[in-house]
Structures are given as structure tokens and as C-alpha cells.
MOPAC internal coordinates of N, CA, C and O (Angstrom, degrees):
PM7 1SCF
backbone

  N    0.0000 0     0.00 0     0.00 0    0    0    0
  C    1.4496 1     0.00 0     0.00 0    1    0    0
  C    1.5240 1   111.16 1     0.00 0    2    1    0
  O    1.2310 1   120.24 1   146.62 1    3    2    1
  N    1.3181 1   117.14 1   -33.38 1    3    2    1
  C    1.4652 1   119.12 1  -177.18 1    5    3    2
  C    1.5223 1   112.46 1   -69.32 1    6    5    3
  O    1.2310 1   119.71 1   163.30 1    7    6    5
  N    1.3251 1   118.16 1   -16.70 1    7    6    5
  C    1.4646 1   120.13 1  -178.65 1    9    7    6
  C    1.5261 1   111.92 1   -63.61 1   10    9    7
  O    1.2310 1   120.01 1   161.67 1   11   10    9
  N    1.3135 1   117.58 1   -18.33 1   11   10    9
  C    1.4581 1   120.91 1   178.11 1   13   11   10
  C    1.5274 1   112.05 1   -78.32 1   14   13   11
  O    1.2310 1   120.09 1   168.63 1   15   14   13
  N    1.3255 1   117.43 1   -11.37 1   15   14   13
  C    1.4563 1   121.84 1  -179.95 1   17   15   14
  C    1.5279 1   108.66 1   -84.16 1   18   17   15
  O    1.2310 1   120.53 1   -57.81 1   19   18   17
  N    1.3169 1   116.60 1   122.19 1   19   18   17
  C    1.4585 1   120.52 1  -179.90 1   21   19   18
  C    1.5231 1   112.01 1   -61.69 1   22   21   19
  O    1.2310 1   119.99 1   -49.85 1   23   22   21
  N    1.3129 1   117.62 1   130.15 1   23   22   21
  C    1.4591 1   121.89 1   177.96 1   25   23   22
  C    1.5180 1   114.90 1    77.45 1   26   25   23
  O    1.2310 1   119.95 1  -165.05 1   27   26   25
  N    1.3250 1   117.70 1    14.95 1   27   26   25
  C    1.4674 1   120.18 1  -175.51 1   29   27   26
  C    1.5254 1   111.92 1   -61.57 1   30   29   27
  O    1.2310 1   119.75 1   141.87 1   31   30   29
  N    1.3122 1   118.09 1   -38.13 1   31   30   29
  C    1.4664 1   119.81 1  -179.73 1   33   31   30
  C    1.5242 1   111.05 1   -64.60 1   34   33   31
  O    1.2310 1   120.04 1   142.47 1   35   34   33
  N    1.3339 1   117.53 1   -37.53 1   35   34   33
  C    1.4643 1   120.56 1   176.15 1   37   35   34
  C    1.5254 1   110.26 1   -63.91 1   38   37   35
  O    1.2310 1   120.36 1   139.09 1   39   38   37
  N    1.3247 1   116.91 1   -40.91 1   39   38   37
  C    1.4701 1   120.76 1   178.44 1   41   39   38
  C    1.5299 1   111.08 1   -63.79 1   42   41   39
  O    1.2310 1   120.46 1   136.82 1   43   42   41
  N    1.3150 1   116.72 1   -43.18 1   43   42   41
  C    1.4665 1   120.96 1  -179.87 1   45   43   42
  C    1.5264 1   110.15 1   -63.20 1   46   45   43
  O    1.2310 1   120.07 1   135.70 1   47   46   45
  N    1.3254 1   117.47 1   -44.30 1   47   46   45
  C    1.4601 1   120.75 1   179.15 1   49   47   46
  C    1.5307 1   111.32 1   -64.59 1   50   49   47
  O    1.2310 1   120.24 1   143.54 1   51   50   49
  N    1.3220 1   117.14 1   -36.46 1   51   50   49
  C    1.4670 1   120.81 1   177.50 1   53   51   50
  C    1.5278 1   110.36 1   -62.31 1   54   53   51
  O    1.2310 1   120.22 1   133.74 1   55   54   53
  N    1.3266 1   117.19 1   -46.26 1   55   54   53
  C    1.4679 1   120.75 1   178.95 1   57   55   54
  C    1.5250 1   110.08 1   -61.27 1   58   57   55
  O    1.2310 1   120.13 1   136.70 1   59   58   57
  N    1.3133 1   117.37 1   -43.30 1   59   58   57
  C    1.4633 1   120.66 1   179.71 1   61   59   58
  C    1.5315 1   111.75 1   -61.62 1   62   61   59
  O    1.2310 1   120.00 1   149.68 1   63   62   61
  N    1.3056 1   117.60 1   -30.32 1   63   62   61
  C    1.4633 1   121.39 1  -179.02 1   65   63   62
  C    1.5246 1   112.97 1   -80.23 1   66   65   63
  O    1.2310 1   119.85 1   145.05 1   67   66   65
  N    1.3340 1   117.89 1   -34.95 1   67   66   65
  C    1.4695 1   119.18 1  -171.52 1   69   67   66
  C    1.5168 1   115.07 1  -110.20 1   70   69   67
  O    1.2310 1   119.01 1   162.26 1   71   70   69
  N    1.3117 1   119.49 1   -17.74 1   71   70   69
  C    1.4721 1   120.73 1   179.56 1   73   71   70
  C    1.5259 1   109.30 1   -65.80 1   74   73   71
  O    1.2310 1   119.76 1   -37.59 1   75   74   73
  N    1.3237 1   118.07 1   142.41 1   75   74   73
  C    1.4626 1   120.73 1  -179.66 1   77   75   74
  C    1.5284 1   114.29 1   -54.72 1   78   77   75
  O    1.2310 1   119.39 1   145.96 1   79   78   77
  N    1.3188 1   118.76 1   -34.04 1   79   78   77
  C    1.4568 1   120.61 1   179.03 1   81   79   78
  C    1.5239 1   112.46 1   -84.22 1   82   81   79
  O    1.2310 1   120.11 1   176.80 1   83   82   81
  N    1.3312 1   117.40 1    -3.20 1   83   82   81
  C    1.4668 1   123.93 1   177.84 1   85   83   82
  C    1.5292 1   113.85 1    55.32 1   86   85   83
  O    1.2310 1   121.46 1  -140.54 1   87   86   85
  N    1.3277 1   114.81 1    39.46 1   87   86   85
  C    1.4631 1   120.13 1   178.59 1   89   87   86
  C    1.5248 1   108.43 1  -163.03 1   90   89   87
  O    1.2310 1   120.69 1   -10.09 1   91   90   89
  N    1.3191 1   116.28 1   169.91 1   91   90   89
  C    1.4613 1   120.65 1   171.55 1   93   91   90
  C    1.5218 1   107.89 1   -93.43 1   94   93   91
  O    1.2310 1   120.59 1    -6.42 1   95   94   93
  N    1.2992 1   116.48 1   173.58 1   95   94   93
  C    1.4648 1   120.37 1  -179.58 1   97   95   94
  C    1.5245 1   110.35 1   -93.29 1   98   97   95
  O    1.2310 1   121.46 1   -18.00 1   99   98   97
  N    1.3091 1   114.81 1   162.00 1   99   98   97
  C    1.4576 1   120.48 1   179.34 1  101   99   98
  C    1.5275 1   109.68 1   -99.74 1  102  101   99
  O    1.2310 1   121.16 1   -16.40 1  103  102  101
  N    1.3221 1   115.38 1   163.60 1  103  102  101
  C    1.4602 1   120.00 1   174.30 1  105  103  102
  C    1.5228 1   109.86 1   -60.92 1  106  105  103
  O    1.2310 1   120.53 1   144.40 1  107  106  105
  N    1.3159 1   116.59 1   -35.60 1  107  106  105
  C    1.4707 1   121.50 1   179.32 1  109  107  106
  C    1.5344 1   110.74 1   -61.37 1  110  109  107
  O    1.2310 1   120.03 1   137.92 1  111  110  109
  N    1.3235 1   117.55 1   -42.08 1  111  110  109
  C    1.4638 1   120.63 1   179.62 1  113  111  110
  C    1.5289 1   111.40 1   -65.21 1  114  113  111
  O    1.2310 1   120.22 1   139.68 1  115  114  113
  N    1.3094 1   117.18 1   -40.32 1  115  114  113
  C    1.4635 1   120.62 1   177.73 1  117  115  114
  C    1.5347 1   109.39 1   -65.97 1  118  117  115
  O    1.2310 1   120.51 1   136.70 1  119  118  117
  N    1.3240 1   116.63 1   -43.30 1  119  118  117
  C    1.4641 1   120.80 1   177.78 1  121  119  118
  C    1.5235 1   112.08 1   -62.33 1  122  121  119
  O    1.2310 1   120.39 1   139.88 1  123  122  121
  N    1.3342 1   116.86 1   -40.12 1  123  122  121
  C    1.4705 1   120.33 1   178.05 1  125  123  122
  C    1.5214 1   111.27 1   -62.20 1  126  125  123
  O    1.2310 1   120.37 1   139.18 1  127  126  125
  N    1.3308 1   116.90 1   -40.82 1  127  126  125
  C    1.4562 1   120.45 1   177.90 1  129  127  126
  C    1.5294 1   110.77 1   -64.45 1  130  129  127
  O    1.2310 1   120.41 1   138.15 1  131  130  129
  N    1.3257 1   116.83 1   -41.85 1  131  130  129
  C    1.4676 1   120.68 1   178.12 1  133  131  130
  C    1.5196 1   110.99 1   -64.71 1  134  133  131
  O    1.2310 1   120.22 1   138.35 1  135  134  133
  N    1.3338 1   117.19 1   -41.65 1  135  134  133
  C    1.4648 1   120.43 1   178.60 1  137  135  134
  C    1.5258 1   110.75 1   -62.92 1  138  137  135
  O    1.2310 1   120.48 1   139.27 1  139  138  137
  N    1.3267 1   116.69 1   -40.73 1  139  138  137
  C    1.4650 1   120.67 1   176.57 1  141  139  138
  C    1.5226 1   110.74 1   -59.97 1  142  141  139
  O    1.2310 1   120.31 1   132.82 1  143  142  141
  N    1.3361 1   117.01 1   -47.18 1  143  142  141
  C    1.4592 1   119.93 1  -178.47 1  145  143  142
  C    1.5220 1   112.64 1   -65.92 1  146  145  143
  O    1.2310 1   120.15 1   153.86 1  147  146  145
  N    1.3284 1   117.31 1   -26.14 1  147  146  145
  C    1.4699 1   121.34 1   178.06 1  149  147  146
  C    1.5243 1   112.01 1   -85.45 1  150  149  147
  O    1.2310 1   120.10 1   172.77 1  151  150  149
  N    1.3124 1   117.42 1    -7.23 1  151  150  149
  C    1.4614 1   120.75 1  -176.20 1  153  151  150
  C    1.5289 1   111.32 1   -95.68 1  154  153  151
  O    1.2310 1   121.19 1   -11.46 1  155  154  153
  N    1.3126 1   115.34 1   168.54 1  155  154  153
  C    1.4646 1   121.09 1   176.04 1  157  155  154
  C    1.5250 1   111.85 1   -66.90 1  158  157  155
  O    1.2310 1   119.79 1   161.98 1  159  158  157
  N    1.3157 1   118.01 1   -18.02 1  159  158  157
  C    1.4619 1   121.14 1   179.28 1  161  159  158
  C    1.5236 1   112.45 1   -63.46 1  162  161  159
  O    1.2310 1   119.95 1   159.06 1  163  162  161
  N    1.3155 1   117.70 1   -20.94 1  163  162  161
  C    1.4625 1   120.80 1  -179.50 1  165  163  162
  C    1.5286 1   111.98 1  -105.57 1  166  165  163
  O    1.2310 1   119.95 1  -160.29 1  167  166  165
  N    1.3151 1   117.69 1    19.71 1  167  166  165
  C    1.4735 1   121.09 1  -173.54 1  169  167  166
  C    1.5276 1   113.31 1   -60.96 1  170  169  167
  O    1.2310 1   119.05 1   156.81 1  171  170  169
  N    1.3051 1   119.42 1   -23.19 1  171  170  169
  C    1.4599 1   121.57 1   179.83 1  173  171  170
  C    1.5151 1   114.09 1   -93.22 1  174  173  171
  O    1.2310 1   119.80 1  -176.32 1  175  174  173
  N    1.3058 1   117.98 1     3.68 1  175  174  173
  C    1.4557 1   121.67 1  -177.67 1  177  175  174
  C    1.5243 1   109.61 1   -98.40 1  178  177  175
  O    1.2310 1   120.85 1   -54.78 1  179  178  177
  N    1.3269 1   115.98 1   125.22 1  179  178  177
  C    1.4631 1   120.64 1   176.54 1  181  179  178
  C    1.5253 1   109.24 1  -140.24 1  182  181  179
  O    1.2310 1   120.78 1   -34.72 1  183  182  181
  N    1.2970 1   116.12 1   145.28 1  183  182  181
  C    1.4609 1   122.01 1   171.72 1  185  183  182
  C    1.5173 1   115.49 1    58.54 1  186  185  183
  O    1.2310 1   119.86 1  -144.08 1  187  186  185
  N    1.3067 1   117.88 1    35.92 1  187  186  185
  C    1.4575 1   121.10 1  -179.18 1  189  187  186
  C    1.5222 1   111.00 1  -114.87 1  190  189  187
  O    1.2310 1   121.32 1   -21.85 1  191  190  189
  N    1.3042 1   115.08 1   158.15 1  191  190  189
  C    1.4604 1   121.29 1   171.69 1  193  191  190
  C    1.5162 1   106.31 1  -106.17 1  194  193  191
  O    1.2310 1   120.58 1   -55.82 1  195  194  193
  N    1.3065 1   116.50 1   124.18 1  195  194  193
  C    1.4574 1   121.70 1   179.02 1  197  195  194
  C    1.5246 1   108.17 1  -107.20 1  198  197  195
  O    1.2310 1   120.80 1   -69.68 1  199  198  197
  N    1.3054 1   116.08 1   110.32 1  199  198  197
  C    1.4591 1   120.78 1  -179.98 1  201  199  198
  C    1.5238 1   109.29 1   -87.86 1  202  201  199
  O    1.2310 1   120.55 1   -55.60 1  203  202  201
  N    1.3046 1   116.54 1   124.40 1  203  202  201
  C    1.4651 1   122.64 1   173.88 1  205  203  202
  C    1.5250 1   104.39 1  -112.97 1  206  205  203
  O    1.2310 1   121.39 1   -95.77 1  207  206  205
  N    1.3389 1   114.94 1    84.23 1  207  206  205
  C    1.4606 1   119.32 1  -168.84 1  209  207  206
  C    1.5284 1   114.00 1  -145.78 1  210  209  207
  O    1.2310 1   120.01 1  -156.28 1  211  210  209
  N    1.3303 1   117.59 1    23.72 1  211  210  209
  C    1.4651 1   122.19 1   179.18 1  213  211  210
  C    1.5292 1   112.34 1    59.64 1  214  213  211
  O    1.2310 1   120.41 1  -156.60 1  215  214  213
  N    1.3361 1   116.83 1    23.40 1  215  214  213
  C    1.4613 1   121.37 1   177.12 1  217  215  214
  C    1.5131 1   114.50 1    90.27 1  218  217  215
  O    1.2310 1   119.44 1  -177.12 1  219  218  217
  N    1.3151 1   118.67 1     2.88 1  219  218  217
  C    1.4706 1   121.70 1  -176.74 1  221  219  218
  C    1.5236 1   112.08 1   -57.39 1  222  221  219
  O    1.2310 1   119.81 1   140.09 1  223  222  221
  N    1.3101 1   117.98 1   -39.91 1  223  222  221
  C    1.4717 1   121.93 1  -175.64 1  225  223  222
  C    1.5243 1   111.56 1   -61.78 1  226  225  223
  O    1.2310 1   119.55 1   144.23 1  227  226  225
  N    1.3281 1   118.46 1   -35.77 1  227  226  225
  C    1.4583 1   119.74 1  -176.69 1  229  227  226
  C    1.5305 1   112.84 1   -71.69 1  230  229  227
  O    1.2310 1   120.67 1   168.30 1  231  230  229
  N    1.3261 1   116.32 1   -11.70 1  231  230  229
  C    1.4553 1   120.43 1   179.39 1  233  231  230
  C    1.5280 1   111.80 1   -78.85 1  234  233  231
  O    1.2310 1   119.85 1   170.66 1  235  234  233
  N    1.3340 1   117.89 1    -9.34 1  235  234  233
  C    1.4578 1   122.12 1   177.03 1  237  235  234
  C    1.5292 1   113.22 1    67.49 1  238  237  235
  O    1.2310 1   120.81 1  -146.90 1  239  238  237
  N    1.3178 1   116.05 1    33.10 1  239  238  237
  C    1.4611 1   120.09 1  -177.92 1  241  239  238
  C    1.4977 1   110.87 1   -81.94 1  242  241  239
  O    1.2310 1   120.10 1   180.00 1  243  242  241

């Protein structure tokens, strides 16, 4: 689906270059985060943003 976004490959390569983990995330990692949030393990979490982005968000880009 992302292939319809103009310049998506440039964006993906940029994230791979600057994210602390030096890669993009997988569908499995996003699914794992969603499963965690749907589980009782996250019962104390409210009103938060959970970034699943290989650390890109902390770079302040």
C-alpha cells in the first residue's frame, strides 16, 4: 500500500540511515506492539503514544 506514496523509497532509506537501530521495522514488530497493548500486560498504560519506529522518533527529525 505504501508504494502509492510519492517518494516512499527515499523516506524508507532516510529512516534506515538515521534511526538508531539503522533499519526499518517489520510488520511483526508492529503486530507485537499491538498485541501487547491489547493484553493485560499493558493495563496500566493510558494516553500514551507508542512509537514502533526503530528509534527514529527520538532523533527529533
